[in-house]
C-alpha positions as CSV (number, residue, x, y, z in Angstrom):
1,M,10.0,16.1,-18.6
2,S,11.1,15.7,-22.3
3,L,9.2,13.0,-24.8
4,L,12.9,11.2,-24.8
5,S,12.1,11.1,-21.2
6,I,8.7,10.2,-21.1
7,F,10.2,6.8,-23.3
8,L,13.7,5.9,-21.4
9,I,10.6,6.1,-18.3
10,G,8.1,3.3,-20.0
11,F,10.8,1.4,-20.7
12,A,12.3,0.8,-17.5
13,M,9.1,1.1,-16.1
14,S,8.4,-2.5,-18.6
15,T,12.0,-4.3,-18.1
16,D,10.4,-6.5,-14.8
17,A,7.0,-7.0,-16.7
18,F,9.4,-8.1,-19.6
19,A,11.1,-10.8,-17.1
20,A,8.2,-11.9,-16.1
21,A,7.4,-12.9,-20.0
22,I,10.1,-14.8,-20.5
23,G,9.2,-17.2,-17.3
24,K,5.8,-17.5,-18.6
25,G,6.1,-17.8,-22.1
26,A,9.5,-20.6,-20.6
27,A,6.1,-22.3,-19.0
28,M,4.2,-22.5,-22.0
29,Q,3.7,-24.9,-24.6
30,R,4.1,-23.9,-27.6
31,P,2.7,-20.1,-27.2
32,R,1.5,-18.9,-30.0
33,L,1.8,-15.1,-31.5
34,T,-1.9,-14.5,-30.2
35,E,-1.7,-16.1,-26.5
36,A,1.5,-12.9,-27.1
37,L,-0.2,-10.2,-28.0
38,R,-3.5,-11.0,-25.0
39,A,0.0,-11.4,-22.3
40,G,1.4,-8.0,-23.9
41,A,-2.1,-6.5,-23.8
42,I,-3.4,-7.9,-20.1
43,F,-0.4,-6.6,-19.1
44,G,0.3,-2.6,-20.9
45,V,-3.0,-1.7,-19.8
46,I,-2.4,-2.8,-16.1
47,E,1.4,-1.7,-16.1
48,G,0.2,2.0,-17.4
49,V,-3.5,1.9,-14.8
50,T,-1.0,2.3,-12.0
51,P,1.2,5.2,-12.6
52,V,-2.5,7.2,-12.9
53,I,-3.7,5.6,-9.4
54,G,0.2,6.5,-8.2
55,W,-0.4,9.7,-9.0
56,A,-3.9,10.3,-7.5
57,L,-3.2,8.9,-4.3
58,G,-0.3,11.9,-4.3
59,L,1.4,12.4,-1.3
60,A,-1.0,11.1,1.2
61,A,-0.2,7.5,0.4
62,A,3.4,8.1,-0.8
63,A,4.8,7.0,2.1
64,Y,3.1,3.9,2.6
65,V,3.2,2.7,-1.6
66,T,7.6,2.8,-1.5
67,A,7.5,1.4,2.1
68,W,5.3,-2.0,0.8
69,D,5.2,-2.1,-3.1
70,H,8.4,-3.7,-2.8
71,W,7.4,-6.8,-0.8
72,I,3.9,-6.7,-2.2
73,A,5.9,-7.5,-5.5
74,F,7.8,-10.0,-3.3
75,V,5.2,-12.0,-2.3
76,L,3.0,-11.8,-5.2
77,L,5.6,-13.3,-7.6
78,G,6.4,-15.4,-4.5
79,I,3.3,-17.5,-4.6
80,L,3.2,-17.9,-8.4
81,G,6.5,-18.7,-8.9
82,T,6.3,-21.5,-6.2
83,R,2.8,-22.5,-8.2
84,M,4.7,-23.0,-11.2
85,V,7.8,-25.2,-10.0
86,V,5.3,-27.5,-7.8
87,A,2.9,-28.2,-11.3
88,G,6.0,-29.1,-13.5
89,F,6.9,-31.2,-10.9
90,R,3.3,-32.2,-10.5
91,R,3.6,-32.9,-15.1
92,D,5.9,-35.8,-15.1
93,A,2.8,-38.0,-17.0
94,P,2.9,-37.7,-21.4
95,E,-0.8,-37.7,-20.4
96,D,-0.6,-34.3,-18.5
97,A,0.4,-32.0,-21.3
98,G,-2.2,-32.2,-23.5
99,D,-5.0,-31.5,-20.2
100,G,-7.2,-28.4,-19.5
101,A,-5.0,-27.4,-16.8
102,E,-1.7,-26.5,-18.9
103,G,-3.2,-22.8,-19.6
104,R,-5.0,-22.3,-16.6
105,P,-1.5,-20.9,-15.5
106,H,-1.3,-18.5,-17.7
107,G,-4.6,-18.0,-17.4
108,F,-6.6,-14.1,-17.5
109,W,-6.0,-13.8,-13.5
110,N,-3.1,-15.2,-13.5
111,L,-1.4,-13.1,-15.8
112,A,-4.0,-10.0,-14.5
113,A,-1.3,-11.2,-10.7
114,T,2.6,-12.0,-12.1
115,G,1.5,-8.5,-14.4
116,F,0.7,-6.3,-11.1
117,A,3.0,-8.0,-8.9
118,T,5.8,-6.6,-11.8
119,S,3.8,-2.7,-11.5
120,V,3.3,-2.5,-8.1
121,D,6.2,0.2,-8.4
122,A,5.7,1.6,-11.0
123,M,2.3,3.3,-8.7
124,A,4.9,4.0,-6.6
125,V,7.0,6.2,-9.4
126,G,3.7,7.6,-10.3
127,V,3.3,9.0,-6.9
128,G,6.4,10.6,-7.8
129,L,5.2,12.5,-11.1
130,A,2.4,13.9,-8.8
131,F,4.9,16.8,-7.9
132,L,6.2,17.2,-11.9
133,E,4.4,19.2,-14.6
134,V,4.3,16.5,-16.4
135,N,0.7,15.3,-18.8
136,I,0.4,11.9,-16.8
137,L,-1.9,10.2,-19.3
138,L,0.3,10.4,-21.9
139,V,3.8,9.0,-20.0
140,A,0.7,6.1,-18.7
141,S,-0.1,5.3,-22.7
142,V,3.7,5.1,-23.1
143,I,4.3,3.0,-20.2
144,G,1.9,0.9,-21.4
145,I,2.6,0.5,-25.0
146,C,6.4,-0.1,-23.8
147,T,5.0,-3.0,-22.0
148,F,2.7,-4.5,-24.2
149,A,5.9,-4.7,-26.9
150,M,8.6,-6.1,-24.1
151,V,5.7,-8.1,-22.8
152,T,4.4,-9.6,-26.2
153,S,8.6,-9.8,-27.4
154,G,9.6,-11.6,-24.3
155,I,6.6,-13.8,-24.6
156,M,7.7,-15.5,-28.0
157,L,11.4,-15.5,-26.5
158,G,10.3,-17.2,-23.6
159,R,8.8,-20.0,-26.6
160,A,12.4,-20.6,-27.4
161,L,13.7,-21.4,-24.1
162,G,11.1,-23.7,-22.9
163,A,11.6,-25.9,-26.4
164,I,15.0,-26.8,-24.8
165,V,14.2,-27.7,-21.7
166,G,11.2,-29.6,-22.7
167,K,8.4,-30.2,-20.0
168,R,11.1,-29.4,-17.1
169,A,9.2,-25.2,-18.5
170,E,7.1,-24.7,-15.9
171,I,10.1,-24.9,-13.3
172,V,12.0,-23.0,-15.2
173,G,9.1,-19.9,-15.5
174,G,8.5,-20.4,-12.1
175,L,12.3,-20.3,-10.5
176,I,12.2,-16.9,-13.1
177,L,9.7,-15.5,-11.8
178,I,10.7,-16.2,-8.1
179,V,14.4,-14.4,-8.6
180,I,12.1,-11.4,-10.0
181,G,10.9,-11.2,-6.9
182,S,14.0,-11.2,-4.4
183,V,15.9,-9.1,-6.8
184,I,13.2,-6.5,-6.3
185,L,12.8,-6.5,-2.0
186,Y,16.9,-6.7,-2.2
187,E,16.8,-3.3,-4.6
188,H,15.2,-1.6,-2.4
189,L,16.2,-3.3,0.8
190,S,20.1,-2.1,0.4
191,G,19.1,1.1,-1.1
192,K,19.6,0.6,-5.0
193,G,16.9,1.8,-7.1
194,G,17.9,1.0,-10.8
195,G,18.3,-2.4,-12.9
196,I,15.1,-4.5,-12.8
197,G,13.6,-3.7,-9.1
198,I,12.0,0.2,-11.3
199,G,9.5,-1.5,-12.5
């Protein structure tokens, strides 16, 4: 596998995470670069680890992973997105914007769950790579680095969107996550492997 092919895989695997990061950034109140870097690191590590897990599973788990990855991503993103929408509707009082609850939907475990949901397909890709003569650590590293860069950028782009939509940014971010999960499910059920559903 050529270096160009590896970088293209890394980019493709990071597209879902990028879209989810825009939703997260929109839901945050003026996210700082350090927060974007933190989210990028969390997503990047998870996105880099999952293809290695898939590669290690190999043929034995191929049918299981490819059969259920889209459902897992759909359910996780749906739950997380719904929680964000509900939180957005509840955040009506001005004093709510400054309390400690603002950061909870964007804590480590929530970001990790979102990162896992957008990287489940990468596990199936890792299974496929087990058939090829590839350096899985190199491929995983490139995927992780691409995801780190894309998520960091996505969070900061979401910041601009959040400033536009104001206090309803949480709702917009949640709806974006739900749409991502729905697109992943649709593409797999309809037999379309490209686009947002491959990362």
